[in-house]
N, C-alpha and C positions, 0 to 999 in steps of 0.2 A: 461615538455611537456604539451601542452594544447590540449584538444580534438577538432577535427574539422570534419573529415570525418568518420562517423561510419562504413562505408563499408570497410574501411581499418584500423580501429582502432587497431586490434590485430597485423597486419603487422607492423604498425608504432611503436607500443610499443616494439615489438620483435626486430626491426631493430635498435632501440636506446639502445639495450643492457639490457632491462628490465629483471631482474632475478626472477620475481615473479613466484611462483609455486602455482597452484590452486588445492585444494583437494576437493573431492566430497564425500558425504556420500552414494551415489549410482551412478552408471554410467549414463551418459546422455541417453536420449531416441533417439538420432540421430543414423543413421546407421553407423557402423564402429567405434562407440565410446564406447568401452568396458572398458576403463580404469577409474581409480578414481583419477589420478594425472596427471596434464598437465603443461608443461611450455608454455610460450607465443607463441613460434614458432609452437608448436603442435596445439594450439587453432587457430592460424591464418590459418594453413593448413585445419583444420576442417571447418572453416567458408568458405574457398575457395571451398572445396569439396561440401559443402552444396549449395553454389551458383551455382555450376555446375549442380546438379540435379534439383534445382529449375528452372534453365534455360531450362533444358531438358524437364521439365514438362510444359513449355510454358510461363514462366514468363518473361516479358519484362519491359522496362522502363515505369514508371508511372502506372503500374498495381498494384492492391491491392492484398496482400497476407494475408489471415486470418490464424492465428495460434491459435489452441485450443487443449491443451494437458495436461498431468499431470504436476503438478507444479515442475519446475526445471529451473536452470539458462540457459539452452539451449534455452529458449524462446528468450533470447537476442542474442545468437549465430545465431539462425534462422533469427531474425530481421536484424542483421548486414549483413547476407548473402543476404537477399532481398534488403537491401539498396545498397549493392555492385553492384547489377544489375540495380539500378535506380528505383526499385519498392518501394512501400510503405507498410511496414508490419503493420498489425492490430493484436495486442496481446489481445486475449480474454480468460478470465479465464474459466477453466474447471468446476468451481463451479457454473457457470450459469445454471439455469434450462432450460428445452427445449424451452419454449415459449420466454423468454428474448433472448436466443441465436439466435433463428430464427429471431426475430425482428432485432437484430444487424446485422446479416448476410444479411438480406434483405436491410438494409441501406447501407451496404458496397458494395454489388454486387462484390465479389472478383473474380479475374481471377483464383486464386488457393486457396483451403482450405487445410491446413496441419493439420492433426488430427490423431486420433487412431481408430482402429476398435472397441475397447472397448467403446469409447465415442459414436461412431455412434450407436452401439447396444443399449446403454442406452437411447439415445434420441429417437431412433426409437420405443423403448418400451413405451415411453411417448407420442407417436403420432406425432413426428416431425422428419424430415430427413434432417440434415444439408447439405447433398450432393446436394439436390435440390436447394440450395441457392448459389452455386458456379459453375463456368464454368467447373472446374475440381477439383477433390479431390485426395490427396495423403495421404495414411495412413502409419504410422511408425512402427506398431507392427505386424500386421497379415492381411491376405486378407480380404476384405470386399466388399459386393455387391455395384456396382456403383462407386467404388474407385480404384485407382491405387496403388499397393504396391510399396513402395519406392525403393525396389531392382530393379524394372523395369526401373527406370530412373537414377539410380546411375552410376557413372563412367564418366560422361560427363565433358569435360574441361570447366571451368568457363570462361565467356567472361572477357575482361579487365574491371576493375572497372570504374563505371560511376559517375561523380560528378553532383550535382544538385544545383540549385539556393538556397541560404540560406533561402529564404522566401517561398520555395515550401514545400508541406507536406513531412515530414520525417518519422513520426511514428504515429500510431493511437492507443490510449489506451482508456479504458472506466473507468468511475467513479465507485465508490464502489457499488452503487445501493442499499443503505439501505432503500430507500423509494419507490422503484419501478424499472422499466427497466432502466439500466444504460445509461448514455449519452456517445456518442463517441466523444472523444476530439482529434483533429488532430493538433499535434505540428509540428513546423518547426525546422530546424537546428538552426536558430537564437534564437528561444525561449527556447528550451529544452537543447541545447548544448552550444551556445554562452552565454546565459543569466543565465542558471541554472548550468550546469555541470562545466563550467569554473570557476564559483564562488567557487566550492568545491575543485578545484585543487591547491589552495594555502595551504602552510603548516602553518596554523594558530597556534599560541602558545596554548598549552594544548589540543586543539580539532582537530588539523590537523593530518592526517595520516602520519606516519613516515616510513622510509625505513625498520626499524627493526620490524615493527608491524606484528601481525597475525590478519587479519581482517576477522571476521566471519559474514556472512549474512544469516538470516533466515527470508525470506520475501515471498511475493506473486509475482512471477517473471513475471506475465502477466501485471503488472501495471507500470505506467510511472516512478514511483520513482526508480525502479530497473534499468530501461534503462538509466536514468540519472546517477545513482550510478556506473553502469558499465563503463561509459565514464570517470568519474572522478577517480575512484579507480585504474583503470589500469594505468592512467597517473601518479598517485602518487607512483606507483611501490613498494607496501609493500613486505616484505619478503614472506608472505603467504597470500592467500585468501582461506577461507574454506566455502563451500556452504552447508548449513543445510536445508534439505527438509523434514526430518522426525522429527516431533516436540513432539512426546510422550517422556516423560522424560527417560524412560528405553531405548529407541532407540537413543536418542540424547546424552546420558551420555558418552558412550565410545568414540564417535566421538569428542566430546568437550574435553575430556581428552587427546586424541591424538593430538588435535590442540587447546590448551588452548588460548582463545582470549585475545588480548590486546585491541582490539576495537570490540564491538559487536553491530550490528544493527539488530533489529528484529521487527516483528509486535507486537503491544501491546498484542494481544491474545497469541502469542508465549511466550512472557515474562511470561504471566500468567500461561501457561502450564509448563514452565521450572522452575517455582518458587520453587517447592519441592527440586530441586537439590541444592539450595542455603543453605539448612540446613544441608547438609552432611559435615562431617569432610574433605573428600577428594573432595569437590566440584570443578568444573572446572573454576570458575570465579575469582580466586585469583589474576590473572595478569591483569584484565581488568582496564584500566585507563579511558576509554570512552565508555559509553553506548549511543546509538542513538535510538530514537523512532519517528515515524511519524504516519500518518493515524488517530490516535485516542489518547486520553489522557490515561496515565497509572496511575492507582490508587496509592495513597500513600503507602499502605502496600507493594506493589510490588516494588516501588521505593526503599523503605528502605531495603527490602530483598536483592536486587541485589547490591546496593551500600555497604551494610554491608558485602556482600560476598567478595568484593574486598579487597586485602591487599595493594593496591596502596594508598599512603597517600593522593594524590590529585585527587582521582577518581571523575569523573564528569558524570552527565546524561544530555544529550542534547535532549530536546523535541522540535520537529518542528511542527508547525501548518500551514497548507496550503490546497490546493485543486489540483486535477488533472489539472484543467484549468489554475492554476497560479503558481504552485510550492510553495515552502515555503514562508510564509508571515511573520511569527514571529519565534523567538527562545526563549526558556526558559531553564535555567540551574539549576540543582539540585545538591547538595552535601550532604554528611552525616550531616554536620552542619545545612544546611538549612532544613533538614527533621527531626530534633530533636523534640520529643514530639508528642504524639498522638493527632489528632484532630487539629493541628496547620497548616497543609499544605493544600493549595488549588491547586490541580493539574489542575484546570481550568484556573489558571493564566498563560496566554500564553506568557508573556514577551512583549517585544517591537518589532515594525516592523524592518525588516532587514535593517540596516543602508544604506542610499544612494540608496536603490533598491526598497523599498516598502513604500507606504503611506496607512494609514488606517483612516477611519472616521466612526463615529456612527451617524445614521440618524433616524429620525422618520419614521416608516414603512408606514404611510399614506401619509405624505407630502414630505418625503425625505429631510426635512430641517435638517441641522447638529444639533446634540444635545451636550450639555455641558458635561464635565467630571462628572461621577457618574450617568448619566441617561442611562437606557438600551434602545437599539435600534438595528436596522439592521447594520451589519458590511459590509462596502464597502471597496474595496481594489483597489489600482492603482499600477501596476507593468509592466515593459517592458517584463517580461517573460510570460505574458498571451498568451494563445493559440489564434489562429485566429478565431476559431469557433467550433460549434458542427456539426458533419457530419449528414446530413439528418434532422436536427432540427434547422434550421436557425431562425425561429420565437422565439423559446425558448431561443436561445442565445441573440437575440436582446432585449428580455424582461428583461434579467439580466444585460445588459450593459446600464449604465446611464451616458452619456457624458464622456466616458472613465473610469468611475468608475465601478468596477465589484461587483455585488451584490452576496455576498458569501452565502446568505440564512441562515446565522447564526445570533443569537441574542447575544449581548455582551455589555460590559461596558468598558470605558476607564477611567483610573484615571488621575490625574493632571500631572503625569510623562510621560504619553503616553502608559503605560502598558495596556494590554487588558485582560479582564477576560471573558471567554466564558460561557454563560448561557445555551444555548440549540440551536439545529436547530430550525428555526422559525416554521417549521411544527409541532414540538413537544412541543413548548413553551406554558406554562400556566402562565398568569399574576401573579406576586407576588412570584414566586419561580423559582428555577433552579433545574431541574431534575438531571442534571449532578453533581451539588454540593451535592444534597441529596445522590446520589450514592457514592460519595467519603466519606461522613460522615458515612454512614451505613457500608461501607467496613472497615473503620477504627475502628468502634465500635464493629463489629461482625467478628472476625478473622477467624471464621469457614466458612465464605462465600467464594466461588470461585469468584463470581461476583454478583453485584446487578444491575438491570435494572429497572429504574422507568419510567413507561408508563403513558401517559396522555390522556385517553379517554375523549371526549368532555362532558361537563356538569356533571362531577363526579370527585371524589377525585383521585389523582394519585395512580397507582397500582404498588407497589414494587414487582418485580419478584426476588426471592432469588435463585441464582444458587448455588447448593451445590453438594457434591460428590455423595450423594445417593438420592437427590430430596426431602429431609426432612429438617425441621428446628426446632429450639427451640423457641416456642411461648413466653415463659416467658422472655428470653433474648431479643427477638425482641421488645416486648412491652416496656422493660426498655430502649432500644436504641432509640426509637422514641418518648419518653415522651415529649421532648422539641422541637420536629419538627412540621412543619405544618401538618394538618390532612391528613392521608393516608388511602387508602382502605385496606381491609384485604390482607395480603401478599399472594403470590402464590409461592410455592416452585417448582423448576424444576431441573432435572439433566442436566448436561452439554450437553449430546448428543441430548436433545430435543430442544435446542436453535437454531433457524434459523440464519445463518450467511452468510456474503458475503465472497468472496475469500480472502479478507484482514482481516478476522476475526471479522469484525464489526457485532454487533447484528442488524438483520433486524427488527427494532422495530415495523414497521407496520404489518409485517407478524406475529410477536409474539403477537401483540395486537389482530389481527384477530383470532389467535388460542384461545385466552382467552375470547374474548367478541363476536366474530362473526362479528365484524366491524373493518376495517383497519384504519378508519379516526381518527386522533388525534386532539389535542386542537387547533393547529395553522391553518393557512390558506393554507399552502403548495403552495403559489403562486410562490415561487422562488426555488423550489427543482430542 
């Protein structure tokens, strides 16, 4: 089966006899959804019921429905219910601070905001009221001033599903927002379903999902990657899908043991948090044959730990690089053999462009003239999966579009085989070094690090931020580790809880730089963020 209509996706999969069972580590936040195990018919019913109360709340075709709630896969069930009505869901992360969320809601002007009383209370305490940015607000958890409790609109019969033009807006997601207010990206059925999700529905050798698989996903469900994944994984009909929303090792451990994955897709930050489980004798990753990561690079020690935890002889790690605007642009594969030896792995080697679907070029950032292999420059991409534009920021979109080539805002190098090595975001790039590569080296050499973040204040040496369990570090070991590296400023140690992150777990580098120096500006120009 190939995905087409997201409004009836669950119905179609159920009608074709799909036997997939979905297991949750906690119940959905939707009304009437108290269970933690669902078959496809039950999920189809839940989507239809949700479409009923969305319609009762006033949602009609072409309306925008903003969704902001606690992280769970029901983001996609809500989105599918809105699509069923012909509306356009906008999935916004609850990790957004009050000011960025207010900005995005002002650009959206949604007919309906679906959220929680707890989130409204938190944002009102910060001086912003999301209710004022929507025509109507429905809350899922408890009564709230200015909002309708979901129980008041439940029980209505859903209208018949509506289909839309494949080039009309289907879903709106936002970028990670590592450098400021995220951008709103409006994908269509043609771009995110026909070009991206369908590409994943083939049963590729070694990396394709099989019917006997247990697929575990631990992601940020407000982002476009998961919407695409939902379309493809349901069509591939694995035996089990398990949704992990609680990422602390002690909470995830029992759930993963109950549903040991054969395929695991997670945020890089989640892999980092779950890494302590790989050292246990009874760890839950023994059956994993395929690990998948997107959003950000995973450092070599984490790659080794998880691949070493698998008992599958041919276990593979598939690392994708892309953007919300484009979907995946390259894939890189790691195995235990390719990761042998400390210090030999470059996790910033992104592999080659997706065959027959993506083209990449490296250009001079001033002239945009193509550069030869080995020369660092801006990475431009060309793909049919690129979204049509940013919502409310058309000028910004046009500034990143150059004759059909998309300016990723990343600095990289291509070798003579076409493989791409990512150096930095342009806004963070300092000539003559790669902060991302330095981070890989330091994490390899200092195993007690949870994470290393190298920041680039203008006109001074890069600042290594050492993230450790207790916010302290061994100065002697650090000096030994950087002896042969470019000059660095004195390191700063921080505990994990103090690191500002996006909803996808990426470090908000400029917010961290401002914490440390009082200034958010980095070494690059930031013209293409």
